[in-house]
Phi, psi and omega in degrees: 000136180293137178266156174087015180271154174284129182250356178159178177276126180282306179188169173245124180268130182233124174288135177227148179274326184231100186301313183298318179296318181291319177301314179301315180301308182294325176295321178292334175285344180117002177281155176251133176284114182269321186196144170241143180221154179234110179231055187087329171230157182273130179237148173221138179245124181235143182230154172213113185060233179266004181271129178236127177247133174253117175269132182239112183283121176222106184286346183256028180292127176292151178297133181236147179292320180206143171084131176226016180288126182273319183199162173245124182250134176243141179284133173235152182275341181206104188296321180295317179293323178296319177295315178302317179297317180297314180299319179297337179259018173082017180256126181278117173224129181271103182298338179290349180268005177298132178244148169252121188239134184276045175253154175053036179086002179108124179221160167247139177213161174211136178260148176206169184254146171273184186295338180252018179086003178293142181273130176238158182219130166272136190224112180246122174288135183264354181215177177272358179264079181223183182252020183287000000 
């Protein structure tokens, strides 16, 4: 099996000003609060079916006319191979920016930009204890 392929959407990250209010809103929409984490900033992960939303509390978000999505994350089975594949296809990703983050049982991730400046993320689960 080829390594480094995208296997699905990991989550959608949304900046929120008031975490409690946002958690309540998404729960009322039908999402389940799966986990909250504090890593210098407050994070919450909510799911509905196969959809996972990561709320990122930022009290200093400027008022925006529309949209608060911070990034789109896709699950990869091997982050290094995914980066190699992207580079081979002309997409610039700096592998030195890979982070290991102790959320959701441990993940590796790297952020990069799309053609219009949109933030994308490769997201590799490091254990079987995840929310995928």
